[in-house]
C-alpha positions as CSV (number, residue, x, y, z in Angstrom):
1,T,16.2,24.5,-3.2
2,I,16.5,27.9,-1.5
3,S,19.8,28.5,0.3
4,K,21.1,31.4,2.3
5,Q,24.7,32.1,3.2
6,V,25.4,33.3,6.7
7,K,28.8,35.0,7.3
8,G,30.4,35.1,10.7
9,K,30.0,33.0,13.8
10,V,26.6,31.5,14.5
11,D,25.9,30.5,18.2
12,V,22.3,29.2,17.9
13,L,20.4,27.9,14.9
14,L,16.7,27.2,15.7
15,F,15.2,24.6,13.4
16,E,11.4,24.4,13.8
17,G,8.9,21.8,12.5
18,W,6.8,18.9,13.6
19,R,9.2,16.4,12.0
20,V,12.0,17.5,14.3
21,G,12.8,14.8,16.8
22,C,10.3,12.2,15.4
23,R,11.5,8.6,15.6
24,H,11.2,7.9,12.0
25,P,14.0,6.9,9.5
26,N,12.8,9.5,7.0
27,F,13.6,12.4,9.4
28,H,16.9,11.0,10.7
29,A,18.9,12.8,8.0
30,F,18.3,16.2,9.6
31,N,17.6,15.1,13.2
32,K,21.2,13.8,13.5
33,Y,22.5,17.4,13.3
34,V,20.3,18.7,16.2
35,D,22.3,19.3,19.4
36,T,19.5,20.1,21.8
37,M,15.8,19.2,21.5
38,L,13.2,21.7,22.7
39,Y,9.6,20.5,22.8
40,L,6.7,22.9,22.9
41,K,3.9,21.1,24.7
42,V,0.4,22.2,23.8
43,D,-3.2,21.3,24.3
44,F,-3.4,19.4,21.1
45,D,-7.1,18.6,21.5
46,L,-7.7,22.3,21.5
47,I,-5.7,22.7,18.3
48,L,-7.6,19.9,16.7
49,K,-10.9,21.5,17.8
50,F,-9.9,24.8,16.0
51,K,-8.7,22.8,13.0
52,Y,-11.9,20.8,12.8
53,E,-14.2,23.8,13.1
54,A,-12.2,25.7,10.4
55,V,-12.5,22.8,8.0
56,V,-16.2,22.3,8.7
57,R,-16.8,26.0,7.9
58,G,-14.8,25.5,4.7
59,I,-16.7,22.5,3.6
60,E,-20.0,24.2,4.3
61,S,-19.0,27.3,2.3
62,D,-17.4,25.5,-0.6
63,P,-18.4,21.8,-0.7
64,E,-16.9,21.1,-4.1
65,H,-13.4,22.3,-3.0
66,Y,-13.4,19.6,-0.3
67,D,-14.5,16.6,-2.4
68,M,-10.9,15.2,-2.1
69,Y,-11.7,14.1,1.4
70,E,-14.4,11.7,0.2
71,Q,-12.0,9.4,-1.6
72,F,-10.2,8.9,1.8
73,G,-13.3,8.1,3.8
74,G,-14.4,11.7,4.5
75,Y,-12.9,14.4,6.6
76,E,-13.7,12.6,9.9
77,E,-11.5,9.7,8.8
78,V,-8.8,11.9,7.5
79,F,-8.9,13.9,10.7
80,R,-8.6,10.7,12.8
81,V,-5.9,9.0,10.8
82,H,-3.8,11.9,9.6
83,Y,-4.0,14.8,12.2
84,R,-4.5,12.8,15.4
85,G,-2.6,9.8,14.1
86,N,0.5,11.9,13.3
87,Y,0.3,13.6,16.7
88,E,-0.1,10.5,18.8
89,N,2.4,8.3,16.8
90,L,5.1,10.8,15.9
91,I,4.8,14.1,17.6
92,A,3.8,13.4,21.2
93,P,6.5,10.8,21.9
94,V,9.2,13.4,21.2
95,E,8.6,14.9,24.7
96,A,10.1,11.8,26.3
97,W,13.6,12.4,24.8
98,S,13.6,16.3,24.7
99,D,16.1,18.2,26.7
100,V,13.8,21.1,27.4
101,V,10.0,21.0,27.5
102,L,8.0,24.3,27.4
103,T,4.3,23.9,28.2
104,K,1.7,26.3,26.9
105,D,-1.2,27.4,29.1
106,D,-4.9,27.4,28.5
107,N,-4.6,30.6,26.5
108,H,-2.1,29.0,24.2
109,H,0.8,31.0,25.6
110,F,4.0,29.6,26.9
111,T,5.1,32.8,28.7
112,K,3.2,35.3,30.8
113,V,3.9,38.8,31.9
114,C,5.3,39.0,35.4
115,A,6.3,42.6,35.6
116,Y,6.3,46.0,33.9
117,I,9.3,48.2,34.6
118,A,9.2,51.8,33.5
119,F,12.2,54.0,33.3
120,E,13.5,57.1,31.5
121,V,16.5,57.1,29.2
122,A,18.5,60.1,28.0
123,L,18.5,60.6,24.3
124,H,21.6,61.3,22.3
125,P,22.0,65.0,21.5
126,S,22.1,64.3,17.8
127,L,18.7,62.7,17.8
128,P,15.8,65.0,16.8
129,S,13.3,65.3,19.7
130,T,11.4,67.8,21.6
131,R,12.3,66.0,24.8
132,A,15.7,65.2,26.4
133,T,14.5,61.9,27.8
134,H,12.0,59.2,26.8
135,K,10.1,56.7,29.0
136,L,10.7,53.1,28.1
137,I,8.6,50.2,29.5
138,L,10.4,46.9,29.9
139,V,8.0,43.9,29.9
140,C,9.3,40.9,31.7
141,H,8.0,37.5,30.7
142,L,8.1,34.3,32.7
143,C,7.8,30.8,31.2
144,V,4.5,29.2,32.3
145,Q,6.2,25.8,32.8
146,V,9.6,24.6,31.8
147,T,11.2,21.3,32.4
148,R,14.9,20.7,31.7
149,T,16.5,17.3,31.4
150,P,19.8,17.8,29.6
151,G,21.3,14.9,27.7
152,R,18.1,13.0,26.8
153,W,18.3,13.9,23.1
154,K,21.9,12.7,22.8
155,E,21.0,9.5,24.5
156,F,18.1,9.1,22.1
157,L,20.3,9.7,19.0
158,A,22.8,7.2,20.3
159,S,20.1,4.5,20.5
160,F,18.5,5.3,17.1
161,Q,20.3,3.2,14.5
162,V,19.6,3.7,10.8
163,E,20.6,1.1,8.3
164,E,21.3,2.3,4.8
165,T,20.7,0.0,1.8
166,V,20.7,0.2,-1.9
167,A,17.6,-1.8,-2.8
168,V,14.3,-2.5,-1.1
169,V,12.2,-5.4,-2.2
170,V,8.5,-5.3,-1.2
171,G,7.0,-8.7,-0.6
172,A,8.7,-11.9,0.4
173,S,6.9,-14.4,-1.7
174,Q,8.4,-16.2,-4.8
175,A,9.3,-13.1,-6.8
176,G,10.5,-11.1,-3.8
177,L,12.7,-13.9,-2.5
178,S,14.1,-14.5,-6.0
179,A,14.9,-10.8,-6.4
180,G,16.6,-10.7,-3.0
181,Y,18.6,-13.8,-3.8
182,Y,20.1,-12.3,-7.0
183,L,20.8,-8.9,-5.3
184,Q,22.6,-10.7,-2.6
185,K,24.5,-12.9,-5.1
186,D,25.8,-9.7,-6.8
187,N,26.7,-8.2,-3.4
188,I,24.1,-5.4,-3.7
189,P,22.9,-4.3,-0.2
190,N,19.2,-5.0,0.0
191,I,16.3,-5.7,2.4
192,V,13.2,-7.7,1.6
193,L,10.1,-6.4,3.4
194,E,7.1,-8.6,4.3
195,K,4.0,-7.3,6.0
196,A,3.2,-10.7,7.5
197,T,5.0,-12.4,10.4
198,E,6.5,-15.0,8.1
199,C,6.7,-15.9,4.4
200,G,3.9,-17.9,2.8
201,T,1.1,-16.6,5.0
202,S,-1.1,-15.7,2.1
203,W,-1.1,-19.3,1.0
204,L,-2.4,-20.3,4.4
205,D,-4.9,-17.5,4.8
206,H,-6.3,-17.3,1.3
207,R,-6.3,-21.0,0.1
208,W,-8.7,-23.7,1.1
209,D,-7.5,-26.7,3.1
210,S,-7.5,-29.1,0.2
211,F,-5.8,-26.7,-2.3
212,R,-3.3,-28.3,-4.6
213,L,-1.2,-26.9,-7.5
214,V,-2.6,-27.5,-11.0
215,T,0.9,-27.1,-12.5
216,E,3.5,-29.7,-11.8
217,N,6.1,-29.2,-9.1
218,S,9.0,-28.9,-11.6
219,L,7.8,-25.4,-12.3
220,C,8.4,-24.4,-8.7
221,N,12.0,-23.5,-9.3
222,L,13.3,-20.8,-7.0
223,P,16.9,-20.0,-7.8
224,D,19.2,-22.7,-6.6
225,F,16.3,-24.3,-4.7
226,P,14.2,-26.8,-6.7
227,C,11.2,-28.4,-5.3
228,T,13.2,-31.6,-4.6
229,A,15.0,-29.7,-1.8
230,I,12.0,-30.4,0.3
231,G,11.4,-33.9,-1.0
232,A,8.7,-33.0,-3.5
233,D,8.2,-35.1,-6.6
234,P,9.0,-32.9,-9.7
235,R,6.1,-34.7,-11.6
236,G,3.7,-34.3,-8.7
237,F,1.4,-31.5,-7.5
238,M,2.2,-29.9,-4.1
239,P,-0.7,-29.4,-1.7
240,R,-1.1,-26.0,0.1
241,D,0.9,-26.8,3.2
242,Q,3.8,-28.1,1.1
243,V,3.9,-24.9,-1.0
244,V,4.1,-22.9,2.3
245,E,7.0,-25.2,3.4
246,Y,8.7,-24.7,0.1
247,I,8.5,-20.9,0.3
248,Q,9.6,-20.8,3.9
């Protein structure tokens, strides 16, 4: 960790990075300290074009160095999922809740020169110079396009709720449900994640219709929830649909 101490009053701290403002729990820890969100809008297709061309040249000049892409489906797939995917899913939406949006032009500039002002200034007598005055040129820049909508970032932060927990259980089948049960019993904050819309889906999707357990029902013994809780005979063998009912 690199830290720097700043002494004295600080009026503005500019924090730059593509993760700033993203609607993702991993980034909320530092986003919550941002007062004003400024979004720099660019032609991302043009950036991707430059990025793609650079990588293609790199692959052609040193193929072995870029073998890592192959294990992820090749660079085309990495490009589509990672670069474009991150932009479309995380970066681009930030514009909607930014207070200020600066738009870059086709030349990748977000300001343009609108005036040159030349004037002469008198030099201090103590400064070594062969002239008493020097000509200065003041270059005035104008934002290509700027949109201000104050308050949008604060509204976004107010609507973005993050729940903190101690334990995360991945998978809500027998083992996951049992783990969640004992965590809850010991008053340990936890959440059980399941990728399907409901528990027991794998039993429906990956078992044949006439499937039946080959071990007796008495071995189906979730904590404080024996098979008899759904009316199953402990000495019997549950069919597929009854297993799903038991888990659910």
